[in-house]
N, C-alpha and C positions, 0 to 999 in steps of 0.2 A: 382385752379379755385373754386372759393369759390360759398359755397352750397345756395339756395335757400334757405331762410327766412322760405317763405309758404309754400316749400315742406318738410323742417326739419319738421316743424308745425305737417303737415298732416300726417309727417308719424309716429312722436309721436303717433297721434294721434289712428293711424290703431291701434299700435302695443296694445296702453291702453284697446282698445277693443277686442281686443288678447287674453288679459293678459300675455302681454310677455313685456319685459324689455330690453333692449337694452346689458346689461350686459349677459341676457341669454342666446342673441345668442349668444354673443365672445365665449361661453362657451358649447356650442352648438356642440356634438364631429360628426369625421367624419361620415354620414353614410357610404362611401364606405367604410370604414377601419372597418371592425369589429372584434370581442376580440375574438382569439383564444380559443376552450374550452382544458381542459388539456389532453383532446389524443388528440388533434390535433396536440399540440408542444412538445408533449413528444418525437415523433421521431424525431425535430432539434434536443433536446436538447441533444440527446443519439445519432446522429451524430459526434458532434461539442466537446462531451464529447474523455475521454482518455478510451482506453482502461481499465486499472485503476481500473478509478472511474465506468462505466459501468459494471463491475462487483462488486466494494464494490454497489455501488447503484442500482443496474440492478433493484432487490429483491423489494424495496421500490419504484421507478417508479411505477414499474407493480401497486403495491399496490397504488398508487396516482392514478393513470389511470382506475384502478378499482372502486372504491371508487366516485372521484369525474372527470372521464372522460368526462360524457357533461357537467361539470360547465365552466360557462368562466373561464379566470384566474383569472380575478380584483372581483373573486363572493365564492371564499376563504379563510376565515376567519383564524385569530389564533388561535381559539378555533376549531376549524373545524382541524390543523395541532396536536393543544391536543391528539383532542380526536383519531386519525389514532396512535399519538406515545402511545394512552394507551394502545390502542386494538396489535400494534406489540409486546409493553413488555408482556403483557397476553399474548399469541400466540407463545410467539418466543422458539424453540424447547429446549429444557430442557439437558445441555447438566453437565457431571463429571464437570468440570470445567467451569460452565455458576454463571452468579449473576443475579438470575433471571428474564431475560432479558432485564436489564440497558443498555449492548451493544446494543442490537436494541431499545431501547428508546433513543438512541446516533446517532443511522443509519440513524433513520428515519427523525427526524431534519434535518443532513448534507447532505442528500439529498434534503428535499424541500430545504433545504436555494441554493442547487447547480441548485435546477432548476429557484427559481426562481430570482436566479441574474443576470443569460441566459437569465429573461425577464423579467428586468432590464439595460440589457445591450443592447438588442435588441426594448431600447425604447416605448414596452408594455405597461408597470407599469411607475408610475413614479416612481423616488430616496425614498426612506424607505415605499412604501407601501408592501412590503417584508409582507404578513402575518410572514411563519418561521421566520422570524429573530425578531419574538413578542412572542418567545414561547424558553423559558427560557433550553439549554440544561443541561441535567444532568452531575455530575463534577464527571470528569472520575477518576476511585477508582485506587490503585494500585496494578502495577501487581504482581502475585504469583510465578513469573516465578523467576530465583535464580540462581545463580552456581552450577554445581555441583561435588560433592565432586571428588579426584583422584578414590577411588573406587568406589562411582556409576558409569564413566565416563569407568571403567574395564570393570565394569559385561555389560552395557550396549553393548560393544563391542566387548564382549565376546558369550554373546547367540547373536547379529544378526551375527557371525562368522560362529557361528554353526547351524543355524535351520533356516526351508526360502527353499524356490525352487532356489533362487541366492546370495547365500552366498555372492560370487566376487563383485558387483551388490550395496547390501546392506555394507559392509566393507566399500568399495568407498566412500557412499555417507556421514556415517560415517567422515568419515576421510576429505573429503571437506567441508565438516561443522565445521567440528573441525579448521581445521588450516583457512581457513578462516572468519569464522564469518559469512560468505553468508546466504542470506533469501533462501528460498525452490524457488522461482521464479526468482532470481538467476543462479541457481544452473539449473533449468530447461529451461533456455532460453540458455545455454549455447551451444555455436557450435564449431563445429574444427577449423576453424577460429579463435579463440579466448582465444583457448591454446598456449605456446610459452613454448616448451620444455628445450629449450636453457637457459631462463632467467629466467626460472621457475616463471611463471606471466598466470595466466588468467584475461578474462575483461569480469566483472561486470555488466552487465546490470539490474536495479532492479527498485523500488519503485520512486515514482516522478521521471521518468525517466533518472536516476540517473545512469553514465558509466564511470566504473575506473578498472584500471588495479592494481591484488589484486595478492600481493605473494603467494605462494606453496613449498613444498618443492620438487625439482628435482625426489625423485622418487615420489611423487603423480605426477606429472607431466609426466612422463615415462608409470602408470600405465594408468591412464585415454585415455592418446592417444593408447596404445594396447589398452584398454576396445575397445575407438571407432572404432578403424581398423578391430578390431576384430567379431564385431557385423555389421560392413556392410557401415559406415562412410566412404565416397570416396569423396564428393563435399567440396567446406573448407564453404557451410550452411547448413553443415549437420547435426543434433543433435551429441551432445559429449557423452549423457549417454544412452544408451540407453538398451531394453531389451531383452533378452537372442535370442527371435526372428526378433532383429533388430529394432522393433519399436521404435522411442521416447522415453523416458520413460513420464511417466504424473505423475501427484501429487496421484494416487491414489497406489505408490510402497512406498508413506511414509505412509499413509493413513494405508496399509498393516503391513508395518513392525514396528509401534508402537501399532498396536492393537497386534502384536505379542509378543512383547514384554513386554505387560502388561500382557500377559498372564498370561508369564514366568515368571515377575520380576511384583509381585504385588505390590511396594510401585510406580513403572514406571504408573501403572494405577494408582494407589489411587491419588495421584499427578498428572495428566496429562501430562505426559511432553512429550515434541515435540520437533522436532525438532529444535525448536527458543530455548530452554533452552540449547543447545548448543552455542548456538549468547553468552550468559549470561555469558558459561561458560571461552567460551576465551577473550570477553572481559575485562572479571572481569581478569582474569587474568593477561590480557596485561597492564590492566590501573594500578591494583597493581605495576607490575615489570617495569613497564619500563613510568607513567605517564598520565593522561587524555588526554594532546596531540596525543601524538602516539595512543592513542586508539578511538583515535576521530572519528582520519585519519582512521583505521585500520575497523573500523565502516561500514565508508564511508561519516557520515557523513558530509553534505556539509551545514548545514542549517545557517544560522545568527545571531539566534535569540538568547538569554541566556546573558550572564557576555562579554561582551567588547570584554577582555582579552581572547575570541577567537577567535578573528582577528590576534593577535600576538601568537600563540602555534600551527601552522598550523606543520605536521609534513613532509616528504618528505614518495616517496617510500624506500629511501633506508632504512627510519629508521623502515620505516613497515618490510619489509625486515631481518631486523634487530634483531625485535621481535620476527617474524616468526621463524630464527636459533635458538633462544635461548628456544622457545617455542618447538619445533621439535626436536634440539638437535641435528639437520643436518645443513651443508654449506649451503650458498647461495648467488649467483652466485652475488646479488646485496647489501648483505649486512654487514654493517660494521663491520671489526673483534670483535667479543665480549671481549675479552681479553684487544682491546684497551679500550675499553669503561670499565673493571674490570667489565663483569659481566661474572657468570659463568652458562654453560647450566642447 
């Protein structure tokens, strides 16, 4: 249908009198769709986030809601994000192994980016309009962690086995982390069903929702099973690691363990040594003796970033078990015989 030229002319005249152009009408926002505020939108972001993201970014999201809570999403500018970053750096908790709040500054930008990435995906703001992505993240400094020496590792184990109110549990924890190089979260997530005492493997669920079977010595497997059963684990989904009263283990045990070790070994406190140093220790040994590919598999790394050759150097469970057998000096049912490889335990 062709528009009546006289009506079009009349419409243009009316718009001119109102001071409105056709372009203004086309760009006018939909009044029925109000831009949500930061506080209103945050629950939706948290509901869609993984548990690990909520743990990492939760504090910073709460801070965003406290500062910008009643602001519409599109009212926050890059300057506001940077100001919040400076505030978090300045008021970060001071720790012995801290970097002057640098980690807090990095996390607040990551949290804001995750928040606005979700807003873009939901169509609330256009792509490229995220204020958080306009702020440069601070460069991550090299980690001060290193592999422990045999003497240092022996001292840590000796003190753990001769002090504290549950030396059996502490000895198991140190042995588990030394053999598997797992993270704290992986150990705490272990259930009775995740332990295979015949094959000598545990199923680890760690960050990034990764899942893998990790070899452990048959001796450790038997002790873990005995520990769990004696402390009340019955159902397959029951926690494997438990306090003496039967409660599932929490991260507080690790905090108490390393505080006690630091009190008795001053060098542990001075260098802020933690469970993650055991991961560095084991993986360094595996890499030196069995190569990068097996160390990568031992660590449970599945990311595809890095050199293209990582695609071709994947190691299987048998290769990891072979490295474990050499590390512990104990045979493993999944391992290739060390004699066949010309390696001495």
